C-alpha positions in Angstrom: 54.7 52.2 50.9 51.2 53.6 51.1 48.7 52.7 53.7 45.0 53.6 54.3 42.2 52.6 56.6 38.5 51.8 56.2 35.7 51.1 58.7 33.7 47.9 58.1 30.4 48.0 59.9 30.0 44.2 59.7 33.1 43.8 61.7 32.5 46.9 64.0 36.1 48.2 63.6 38.5 49.9 61.2 41.2 48.1 59.3 44.4 49.5 57.9 45.6 48.4 54.5 49.0 48.6 52.8 49.9 48.3 49.1 49.8 44.7 47.7 52.9 42.7 47.8 55.2 42.9 44.8 58.0 40.7 43.3 61.2 41.6 45.1 59.5 42.1 48.5 61.0 40.3 51.4 58.5 38.6 53.8 59.4 37.8 57.5 57.5 34.6 58.3 56.8 33.0 61.7 56.3 29.3 61.2 55.7 26.2 63.5 58.1 23.3 63.7 57.7 20.4 61.3 55.8 18.1 63.6 53.2 20.8 64.5 52.9 21.8 60.9 52.0 18.2 59.9 49.4 18.0 62.6 47.9 21.4 61.6 47.6 20.3 58.0 45.5 17.3 59.2 43.2 19.6 61.1 42.8 21.8 58.0 41.5 18.9 55.9 38.0 19.5 57.3 38.1 23.2 56.2 39.5 22.1 52.8 36.5 19.8 52.4 34.1 22.7 53.0 35.9 25.5 51.0 38.0 23.6 48.4 41.4 25.0 47.4 44.8 24.0 48.6 46.3 24.1 52.1 48.9 26.9 52.3 52.5 25.7 52.4 54.3 26.6 54.6 51.7 27.6 57.1 52.9 30.9 58.5 52.2 34.3 59.9 53.8 37.1 57.7 54.8 39.4 60.6 56.5 42.0 58.5 57.4 42.8 54.8 60.1 45.1 53.4 62.5 45.7 50.5 66.2 45.6 51.0 69.4 45.3 48.9 71.4 42.2 49.3 74.2 44.0 51.2 71.8 45.6 53.6 70.2 42.2 54.3 73.6 40.7 55.1 74.3 43.5 57.6 70.8 42.9 59.1 71.2 39.2 59.7 73.4 39.3 62.9 70.8 41.7 64.5 68.0 39.3 63.6 69.9 36.3 65.1 70.4 38.1 68.4 66.7 39.2 68.5 65.1 35.9 67.5 67.4 33.8 69.6 66.4 35.8 72.7 62.7 35.6 71.9 60.7 32.7 73.3 58.5 30.7 70.9 55.2 32.6 70.4 51.8 30.9 70.8 49.2 32.0 68.2 45.6 31.7 69.2 42.9 31.5 66.5 40.0 33.9 66.8 38.1 33.5 63.6 38.2 32.4 60.0 37.2 34.6 57.0 37.6 34.8 53.2 40.1 37.3 51.9 40.6 38.3 48.3 44.3 38.6 47.4 44.9 41.2 44.6 48.5 39.8 44.3 47.5 36.2 43.8 44.1 37.1 42.2 42.2 34.5 44.2 40.2 34.0 47.3 42.1 32.9 50.4 40.8 31.5 53.7 42.4 33.4 56.5 42.6 32.8 60.2 42.5 35.9 62.4 44.6 35.5 65.5 44.7 37.3 68.8 47.5 39.8 68.8 49.2 38.9 72.0 51.6 41.1 73.9 54.4 38.7 73.1 53.7 38.9 69.3 53.4 42.7 69.4 56.7 43.0 71.4 58.5 40.9 68.8 57.1 42.7 65.8 58.0 46.1 67.3 61.6 45.0 68.0 61.8 43.5 64.5 60.6 46.7 62.9 63.0 48.7 65.0 65.9 46.6 63.7 64.8 47.2 60.1 64.6 51.0 60.7 68.0 51.0 62.4 69.3 49.7 59.0 67.4 52.3 57.1 64.9 49.7 55.8 61.2 50.8 55.8 58.8 48.2 57.2 55.7 47.8 55.1 53.3 46.9 57.9 52.6 49.8 60.3 50.7 47.3 62.5 51.0 43.7 63.8 49.5 41.4 61.2 46.7 39.2 62.6 46.0 37.1 59.5 47.3 33.6 58.7 46.5 32.1 55.3 45.1 28.6 55.8 43.7 27.7 52.3 44.5 29.2 48.8 42.2 29.4 45.8 39.0 28.7 47.8 35.4 29.0 46.5 33.1 31.4 48.3 29.7 32.9 47.3 29.3 35.4 50.2 31.3 37.0 53.0 31.5 34.6 55.9 33.1 35.0 59.3 33.2 32.2 61.8 34.3 32.7 65.4 36.9 30.3 66.8 38.8 30.0 70.1 41.6 27.5 70.0 45.4 27.3 69.5 46.5 27.7 65.9 50.2 27.0 66.2 53.4 27.9 68.1 55.8 30.0 66.1 59.2 28.4 66.4 61.2 29.9 63.6 61.7 33.2 61.7 62.1 32.7 58.0 62.8 35.4 55.4 61.6 34.7 51.9 61.7 36.9 48.8 58.8 37.0 46.4 59.8 36.1 42.9 56.2 35.9 41.4 52.8 34.9 42.7 53.2 31.6 44.4 57.0 31.6 43.9 59.4 32.4 46.8 63.1 32.2 47.5 64.2 31.3 51.0 66.9 33.8 52.2 67.4 33.2 55.9 66.1 31.1 58.8 66.7 31.2 62.6 65.0 29.4 65.5 63.2 31.2 68.3 64.3 30.4 71.9 62.6 27.2 73.2 59.3 27.9 74.9 59.7 27.3 78.7 57.1 25.4 80.6 55.4 27.6 83.3 57.1 25.6 86.1 60.5 26.4 84.6 60.0 30.1 84.2 61.8 32.3 86.7 
């Protein structure tokens, strides 16, 4: 898996890129629970009216991507259950929205950039460590900050709009395998530990 970086003056920072996803890749997704996902889709109707396209389903953050043989994936599952079950649900905060061209899907997407919290970074680092322990190479050398909101949108110029609001709370880790652009096979799912209210935390 190759990666490279580029500095974008308009954003005032460098970004690191990896090779585009391919059929056979396994994606580790962090998703909200069903009730929150329904409410989020209602919020996205306003963006859909502006940009067109379709609301992404399921709404998720791809926190890691990798390739693994079926037997290696089976050996990995108990470690993932232990990790995820001990990880409190992770709140994702929206920072901005921006168009993103997907070479794999060959279309423009509307992405939401999130704040990379300490909780998210800690989880992704532990997940990547579990993969490496099994001899599996993680594709992302960084913590992904982009959530796809809309697919196949219409844009005429680069736009970035600042935001500052909750996006969703990641309640479940789901592994899916890419079969083709827009086609995925669910492989594994496990819930994160319930998010404790501040008054209940020790």
